[in-house]
C-alpha positions, 0 to 999 in steps of 0.5 A: 433430447432437448433437456440434456441440450440445457444441461449441459449448456448449464454445465459448460456455463458454471464450468466456464464460470468456475475457471473463470473464478479460478483464474481470478482467484490466482490472480489476486493472491499473486498479489497479495502473497509475498513477492521477491525482491530486486533490491537497489540502492536509490535516492529517496527524493527521486524516488519519490517524485518519479512514484508520485509522478506513477500516479499522475500526481504533482509532487510538489502538491503534497505537504512533504517533510524529509529529514536531510540526513535521509538520502539513499534506500536501498528497495525494490524500485517497483514493487516499493513504489506500488506500496507507497502509491497504495498507502496515498491513492487510499489516503487521497479517496479519504479527503475526496482528491484534495491534496491539501489534506494529505502530509508525507513525512519521512524521518529517521527512527534511532534503534533497531536490533542489538544484532543489527544496530540499524535504524529505520526509515518511518514514511507516516502518509497522513490524511485530514479525512473523516477517518473510520470508527472503531468497528470499521477499523478492526476490518481495514485490512481485510481485502475486500473490506471497502468503505469507498465502493466506486473508487475500489477496495483499501483493504485490497490496497493495504494488503498489497502494500504490507505484503511488498513492506514485509518483504523488506523486513519493514511493517506497516502501521495504520491507525484511524479514528473517527473524525481524526483521519488515517495514518499508515505509516511504513518502517523499513531498516535503514541501511545507509551509513550516517555522518 
């Protein structure tokens, strides 16, 4: 009887652990799956400032360069803010939270497809950290890749950001070289009219 009770208790514990793991996996898959968007037209600078303030960062602390012709974005504010903040947090981790070593540049790239004739808005979030060797660089977008175990997984954040950016019909490019830092580059369609 005692042996049967022990096995029943172990079965119950295993069942509970598996149920917890399934819930965790479902949460993770939900975070990195294609999100539903609720886009709206917002002013660029107020959006960027409120996004940075959400992660307790003073926008004036960054080296920020913005092309003056970009005044508005058409985005899902909450999700796009999450994508930008994930990339900024990764950049800050790479430089031990030294804001002077992170630069944000937002500029306009002419071109686009012949069918839509859209330009692209390019967000570049660059850090002057150590960068990654080629071996690690290939793993960088893996959800559970990390070089900062105490700070969580940058790979997971990059994965989330990339899915949000893809949902905005954009792309995310990561460039990293050892001893030269890392750049996260977001391209999203520019839907505003320019003079």
